[in-house]
C-alpha positions as CSV (number, residue, x, y, z in Angstrom):
1,M,-14.5,-21.0,-52.0
2,T,-18.1,-22.8,-51.2
3,R,-15.9,-25.9,-50.7
4,I,-13.3,-24.1,-48.0
5,L,-16.7,-22.8,-46.2
6,H,-18.3,-26.2,-46.0
7,R,-15.0,-27.5,-45.0
8,L,-15.0,-25.0,-42.1
9,R,-18.2,-25.3,-40.9
10,A,-17.6,-29.2,-40.6
11,M,-14.5,-28.5,-38.3
12,L,-16.5,-26.0,-36.8
13,G,-19.1,-28.1,-36.0
14,L,-17.1,-31.2,-34.9
15,G,-15.1,-28.9,-32.2
16,V,-18.6,-27.6,-31.0
17,A,-19.8,-31.3,-30.8
18,H,-17.0,-32.3,-28.4
19,L,-17.1,-29.3,-26.2
20,R,-20.8,-29.9,-25.9
21,H,-20.2,-33.4,-24.8
22,D,-17.5,-32.8,-22.2
23,R,-19.2,-29.9,-20.6
24,G,-17.4,-30.1,-17.3
25,R,-13.9,-29.8,-18.8
26,T,-15.4,-27.1,-21.4
27,L,-16.5,-25.1,-18.2
28,L,-13.5,-25.4,-16.6
29,A,-11.6,-24.0,-19.4
30,V,-14.0,-21.0,-20.4
31,I,-13.9,-20.2,-16.4
32,G,-10.1,-20.2,-16.6
33,V,-9.8,-17.9,-19.7
34,A,-12.7,-15.5,-18.1
35,V,-10.1,-15.6,-15.1
36,A,-7.1,-14.7,-16.6
37,V,-9.0,-11.9,-18.8
38,L,-10.9,-10.2,-15.5
39,A,-7.6,-10.4,-13.5
40,T,-6.0,-8.5,-16.2
41,T,-8.6,-6.1,-16.8
42,V,-9.3,-5.2,-13.1
43,L,-5.9,-5.1,-12.0
44,A,-4.6,-2.7,-14.8
45,S,-8.0,-0.7,-14.1
46,V,-6.7,-0.4,-10.5
47,G,-3.1,0.6,-11.4
48,V,-4.8,3.4,-13.9
49,G,-7.0,4.4,-11.4
50,V,-4.2,5.0,-8.7
51,I,-2.2,6.8,-10.8
52,D,-5.1,9.1,-12.0
53,T,-6.4,9.6,-8.6
54,G,-3.1,10.5,-7.5
55,T,-2.6,13.1,-10.4
56,E,-6.0,14.3,-9.4
57,K,-5.0,14.9,-5.7
58,F,-1.6,16.6,-6.4
59,D,-3.3,19.1,-8.9
60,A,-6.0,19.5,-6.6
61,A,-3.5,20.7,-4.0
62,D,-2.4,23.8,-6.4
63,R,1.4,23.0,-4.9
64,D,4.2,23.2,-7.6
65,L,7.0,21.6,-4.9
66,W,7.1,19.4,-2.1
67,V,9.8,19.3,0.5
68,T,10.0,16.3,2.8
69,G,12.3,14.6,5.0
70,G,12.4,11.0,3.9
71,P,9.6,8.6,4.3
72,I,7.0,8.8,6.9
73,R,8.1,6.6,9.7
74,F,5.7,5.1,12.3
75,A,7.1,5.2,15.8
76,P,4.6,3.2,17.9
77,G,6.4,3.9,21.1
78,S,5.9,7.7,20.8
79,V,3.5,10.2,20.9
80,G,1.5,10.7,18.0
81,G,2.9,7.4,16.6
82,V,4.4,9.4,13.4
83,E,8.2,10.4,13.4
84,N,8.2,13.6,11.0
85,G,11.6,14.2,9.2
86,I,11.4,17.8,8.9
87,V,13.0,19.7,11.5
88,D,12.5,23.7,12.3
89,A,9.7,23.4,10.0
90,H,8.7,27.1,10.6
91,Q,12.1,28.5,9.8
92,V,12.5,26.5,6.8
93,S,9.3,27.5,5.3
94,A,9.8,31.1,6.2
95,E,13.3,30.8,4.2
96,I,12.0,29.6,1.3
97,E,9.0,31.5,1.3
98,S,11.1,34.6,1.5
99,R,12.7,33.7,-2.0
100,K,11.0,36.1,-5.0
101,E,9.9,32.9,-7.0
102,V,7.9,31.3,-4.2
103,R,4.3,32.7,-3.6
104,A,3.8,30.6,-0.2
105,A,5.8,27.7,1.5
106,V,3.3,25.9,4.0
107,P,4.5,23.2,6.4
108,L,2.3,20.3,7.4
109,A,2.5,17.8,9.8
110,F,0.2,14.5,9.9
111,Q,0.1,12.8,13.1
112,T,-2.5,10.3,15.2
113,V,-4.5,11.7,18.3
114,Y,-7.3,10.4,20.3
115,V,-10.6,12.0,19.9
116,G,-13.7,11.8,21.7
117,T,-17.0,13.7,22.5
118,N,-16.4,12.9,26.2
119,T,-13.8,12.3,28.7
120,S,-14.5,8.6,28.8
121,E,-14.6,7.3,25.5
122,F,-11.7,8.1,22.7
123,E,-11.2,6.7,19.1
124,T,-7.7,7.3,16.9
125,V,-8.2,9.9,14.4
126,V,-5.1,11.3,11.8
127,A,-4.7,14.9,12.5
128,A,-3.5,17.6,10.0
129,G,-1.3,20.4,11.3
130,V,-1.2,23.6,9.4
131,P,-0.2,27.1,10.0
132,G,-3.4,28.6,9.6
133,G,-6.7,28.9,7.5
134,G,-6.8,30.4,4.0
135,P,-6.9,28.5,1.0
136,S,-4.9,25.6,2.5
137,V,-8.6,24.3,3.8
138,D,-11.5,24.5,1.9
139,I,-14.6,25.3,4.3
140,T,-17.9,24.0,3.4
141,E,-19.8,24.4,6.7
142,G,-18.8,26.7,9.6
143,P,-16.5,30.0,10.1
144,G,-13.3,28.1,9.8
145,F,-10.0,29.1,11.8
146,E,-10.7,32.6,12.6
147,R,-7.3,33.4,14.1
148,D,-3.8,32.7,13.0
149,D,-1.5,30.2,14.7
150,V,-1.0,32.2,17.5
151,H,0.2,29.4,20.0
152,Y,3.7,29.4,17.9
153,A,4.8,32.9,19.2
154,N,8.0,33.2,17.3
155,G,9.0,29.9,18.2
156,T,8.2,30.0,21.9
157,Y,5.1,27.9,21.8
158,D,3.8,30.1,25.0
159,G,1.0,31.9,22.8
160,P,-2.6,31.0,23.6
161,M,-4.2,27.8,22.2
162,T,-7.1,28.8,19.7
163,R,-8.4,25.1,20.3
164,A,-10.0,25.0,17.1
165,V,-10.4,21.9,15.0
166,V,-11.7,21.4,11.8
167,L,-13.2,17.9,10.8
168,D,-13.8,16.3,7.6
169,P,-18.0,15.3,6.7
170,Q,-17.1,11.6,7.6
171,T,-15.2,12.3,10.8
172,A,-17.9,14.7,11.9
173,Q,-20.7,12.3,11.1
174,R,-18.7,9.6,13.2
175,F,-18.8,11.6,16.2
176,G,-22.1,13.2,15.7
177,V,-21.1,16.9,15.6
178,E,-21.4,20.0,14.2
179,P,-19.8,23.4,14.2
180,G,-19.7,25.0,17.5
181,D,-19.6,21.5,19.2
182,T,-17.0,20.4,21.5
183,L,-14.3,17.6,21.1
184,Y,-11.2,16.3,23.2
185,V,-8.2,16.0,21.7
186,G,-4.8,15.0,22.5
187,G,-1.5,12.9,21.6
188,T,-2.6,10.6,24.5
189,V,-5.5,9.6,26.4
190,A,-4.8,11.5,29.4
191,G,-3.9,14.7,27.3
192,A,-7.2,14.5,25.5
193,K,-8.9,14.5,28.4
194,E,-7.6,17.8,29.7
195,N,-7.7,19.4,26.1
196,A,-11.3,20.4,24.9
197,F,-11.6,21.8,21.2
198,T,-14.2,23.6,19.2
199,V,-15.1,22.4,16.1
200,V,-15.4,25.6,13.8
201,G,-15.7,23.8,10.3
202,I,-16.2,21.1,8.0
203,S,-13.6,20.7,5.4
204,P,-13.0,17.4,2.8
205,T,-9.3,19.1,2.0
206,Y,-7.0,17.1,3.7
207,S,-9.3,13.6,4.1
208,R,-9.5,13.6,-0.1
209,F,-5.6,14.2,-0.1
210,L,-4.8,11.4,2.7
211,G,-7.7,9.2,1.7
212,T,-8.9,8.8,5.7
213,G,-10.8,10.5,8.0
214,T,-9.0,13.8,9.3
215,A,-8.7,16.4,12.1
216,T,-7.3,19.8,11.2
217,M,-5.7,22.1,13.5
218,H,-3.0,24.8,14.0
219,L,0.4,23.1,13.4
220,S,1.9,24.4,16.6
221,E,-1.0,23.0,18.9
222,L,-0.6,19.7,17.1
223,Q,3.0,19.8,17.9
224,S,2.4,20.6,21.6
225,L,-0.2,17.9,21.9
226,T,2.0,15.3,20.3
227,G,5.3,16.2,21.8
228,T,7.2,17.4,18.9
229,A,7.0,21.4,19.3
230,G,10.8,21.2,20.6
231,A,12.1,20.4,17.6
232,D,9.3,21.9,15.4
233,R,8.7,18.8,13.3
234,A,6.8,18.8,10.2
235,T,6.0,15.9,7.7
236,L,6.6,18.1,4.5
237,V,6.6,21.6,3.4
238,T,4.6,22.6,0.4
239,I,5.6,25.1,-2.3
240,R,3.5,27.2,-4.6
241,L,5.7,29.4,-7.1
242,E,4.6,32.4,-8.7
243,D,2.9,32.7,-12.0
244,G,5.2,31.7,-14.8
245,V,8.4,30.4,-12.7
246,S,9.5,27.0,-13.7
247,A,9.6,24.4,-10.8
248,G,13.0,22.8,-12.3
249,P,15.2,25.5,-11.7
250,V,13.8,26.3,-8.3
251,K,13.9,22.4,-7.4
252,Q,17.5,22.4,-8.2
253,T,18.2,25.6,-6.1
254,L,16.4,24.2,-3.1
255,Q,18.0,20.8,-3.3
256,Q,21.4,22.7,-2.9
257,Q,20.2,24.9,0.0
258,Y,18.7,21.7,1.9
259,P,20.8,18.7,0.8
260,T,19.2,16.6,4.1
261,Y,16.0,17.0,2.4
262,T,14.3,15.7,-0.7
263,V,12.7,18.2,-3.2
264,R,10.1,16.9,-5.6
265,T,7.9,18.3,-8.3
266,N,4.0,16.9,-8.3
267,R,5.2,14.4,-10.8
268,E,8.1,13.2,-8.9
269,Q,5.9,13.2,-5.4
270,L,3.4,10.9,-6.9
271,Q,6.3,8.5,-8.4
272,A,7.8,8.5,-5.0
273,T,4.7,7.2,-3.4
274,L,4.0,4.7,-5.9
275,E,7.5,3.4,-5.5
276,R,6.9,3.0,-1.9
277,Q,4.1,0.5,-2.9
278,A,6.3,-1.6,-5.1
279,L,5.3,-4.9,-3.0
280,V,1.9,-4.1,-3.5
281,V,2.3,-3.4,-7.4
282,A,4.6,-6.8,-7.7
283,S,2.0,-8.6,-6.0
284,G,-0.8,-7.4,-8.4
285,I,1.5,-8.6,-11.4
286,S,2.0,-11.7,-10.1
287,L,-1.5,-12.3,-9.9
288,V,-2.1,-11.5,-13.6
289,V,1.1,-13.8,-14.5
290,L,-0.5,-16.4,-12.4
291,A,-4.1,-16.2,-13.9
292,V,-2.9,-16.1,-17.5
293,L,-0.9,-19.1,-16.9
294,A,-3.7,-20.7,-15.2
295,G,-6.3,-19.9,-17.9
296,T,-3.6,-21.2,-20.7
297,A,-3.0,-24.1,-18.7
298,L,-6.9,-24.8,-18.3
299,T,-7.3,-24.5,-22.1
300,V,-4.1,-26.7,-23.1
301,N,-5.3,-29.6,-20.7
302,L,-8.5,-29.4,-22.5
303,L,-7.7,-29.7,-26.1
304,L,-4.8,-32.3,-25.0
305,S,-7.6,-34.4,-23.2
306,F,-9.4,-33.9,-26.5
307,V,-6.8,-35.7,-28.7
308,Y,-5.9,-38.0,-26.0
309,Q,-9.4,-39.3,-25.6
310,Q,-10.4,-39.2,-29.1
311,R,-6.9,-40.6,-30.5
312,R,-8.6,-43.9,-32.0
313,E,-11.4,-41.8,-33.5
314,L,-8.9,-39.2,-35.1
315,A,-6.6,-41.8,-36.0
316,A,-9.4,-43.6,-37.8
317,L,-10.5,-40.7,-39.6
318,N,-6.9,-40.1,-40.9
319,A,-6.6,-43.6,-42.0
320,L,-9.8,-43.0,-43.9
321,G,-8.3,-40.1,-45.6
322,C,-9.3,-37.3,-43.4
323,S,-6.3,-35.0,-43.8
324,S,-4.2,-34.0,-40.3
325,T,-4.9,-30.3,-41.6
326,T,-8.8,-30.7,-41.1
327,L,-8.4,-32.5,-37.9
328,T,-5.9,-29.8,-36.6
329,G,-8.5,-27.2,-37.6
330,V,-11.3,-28.9,-35.0
331,V,-8.9,-28.3,-32.7
332,V,-7.9,-24.6,-33.5
333,S,-11.7,-24.0,-33.9
334,Q,-12.5,-25.5,-30.2
335,A,-9.5,-23.3,-29.0
336,I,-11.0,-20.3,-30.5
337,L,-14.2,-21.0,-29.2
338,L,-12.7,-21.3,-25.7
339,G,-11.0,-18.0,-26.2
340,T,-14.0,-16.0,-27.2
341,V,-16.6,-17.2,-25.0
342,G,-13.9,-16.7,-22.1
343,S,-13.1,-13.5,-22.9
344,V,-16.6,-12.3,-23.3
345,V,-17.3,-13.7,-19.8
346,G,-14.5,-11.9,-18.4
347,L,-15.1,-8.5,-19.9
348,L,-18.8,-8.5,-19.2
349,T,-17.6,-9.4,-15.8
350,T,-15.4,-6.2,-15.8
351,Y,-17.5,-3.6,-15.0
352,P,-19.6,-5.0,-12.3
353,V,-16.3,-6.0,-10.6
354,V,-15.0,-2.4,-10.7
355,V,-18.2,-0.9,-9.5
356,G,-17.9,-3.2,-6.3
357,L,-14.2,-2.3,-5.9
358,N,-15.1,1.6,-6.1
359,Y,-17.8,0.9,-3.5
360,V,-15.5,-1.1,-1.2
361,T,-12.3,1.3,-1.6
362,E,-14.6,4.2,-1.0
363,A,-15.8,2.9,2.2
364,I,-12.3,1.6,3.3
365,V,-10.1,4.5,1.9
366,G,-12.3,7.2,1.3
367,F,-11.6,7.8,-2.2
368,E,-14.2,7.8,-4.9
369,N,-13.7,6.0,-8.4
370,L,-10.7,5.0,-7.4
371,V,-10.9,2.0,-10.2
372,H,-10.8,3.2,-13.6
373,T,-11.0,1.0,-16.6
374,P,-10.1,2.9,-19.9
375,P,-11.7,1.8,-23.4
376,L,-8.1,0.4,-24.2
377,L,-8.0,-2.3,-21.6
378,L,-10.9,-4.2,-23.2
379,P,-8.9,-5.2,-26.5
380,V,-6.2,-5.7,-24.3
381,G,-8.5,-8.3,-22.2
382,F,-9.6,-9.8,-25.4
383,G,-5.9,-10.4,-26.7
384,I,-5.0,-12.2,-23.5
385,A,-7.8,-14.6,-24.6
386,L,-6.8,-15.0,-27.9
387,G,-3.2,-15.5,-26.9
388,T,-4.4,-18.6,-24.5
389,S,-6.5,-19.8,-27.6
390,V,-3.3,-19.9,-29.5
391,A,-1.2,-21.6,-26.9
392,G,-3.6,-24.3,-26.7
393,A,-3.9,-24.7,-30.4
394,I,-0.3,-25.1,-30.8
395,A,-0.1,-27.8,-28.2
396,A,-2.9,-29.8,-29.4
397,G,-1.7,-29.3,-33.1
398,W,2.0,-30.8,-31.9
399,R,-0.1,-33.6,-30.1
400,L,-1.8,-34.6,-33.3
401,S,1.2,-34.4,-35.4
402,R,2.7,-37.1,-33.2
403,L,-0.3,-39.5,-33.5
404,E,0.6,-42.5,-35.8
405,P,-2.7,-43.8,-37.2
406,I,-1.7,-47.6,-37.4
407,S,0.2,-47.9,-34.1
408,T,-2.7,-46.4,-32.5
409,L,-5.6,-48.5,-34.3
410,R,-3.4,-51.6,-33.6
411,A,-3.3,-50.5,-29.9
């Protein structure tokens, strides 16, 4: 047993000596393994975070079913810039809400509007159109909507406009306004100059859901501002069921009643959202694969270079009686060292990178702690490093097995 330990110590010592001698290649190999581990853990953290955040947002919406008219399409040439798929949204919502299994059916529309504190400077903001206040808009400051959507007037759109708007905290800060102040809002710049709205509240509800700053107003008023009142268009209808009612049977019934629309549960709606980002997901997976291949290639290159550069010394050691097993052990020890150091560097770097990504994503899209790193990802990262080391050891061992001591020494 002692002899084996001495032998292992000797192999490890030889491996460390050569790695220290060729520091440039060693550093590159360690960086390669670390990048492979870091890419895997960080991109996996992004994936886990997106799913967790999406699930939280859909759960927080307190809805059971979602009715959509297909994917949201951008229409650059139209007022509002968004083509909403549901037609006769108020009627559809009323029909759905009349069912005994349904507690509430709420049509929602999202458009891009021009907003400004005066009539000379405007910025684009995402607007959310809702039928009224209540639990669908969580007001944190100000009175909120004090009247229902009276402008709709049973589909005539000739009722008085309340001209009330609710902003999320970031948008309110962006324009420097608070409840009671005036904003000019419209689907076009010309329209915005003629439509003064009063800020009646601050609410993070739809900014949290959409991940961007929002201006929330009555649905019919948003439709009038953006020219979609004629067809009564909405982006989706959210449905809340009565307590104890299963979503599955209701979904099937509504899908049969409205075959031109798509009815989904919370989980299905989240999956559909992720599927529309398939290209982004594929790009992330490609980056992980590329990083792993790069780390493996650098490690293999270093170990093969070791065998090639030291081929005379290795051949001499082999001719003097040093077994191929011992020489292979030296190479394997190097592979293990590179994998261990690289994985430690990659794992230690993961958390600072995740913190930085969360800071950037919060500033850009408004979602807090979007990137999550579950503890299970750490052993996965170490496994990537171990696989890289094994690949390098196999390649170097194969190269050693082809080494002919006599021919090499004669050359």
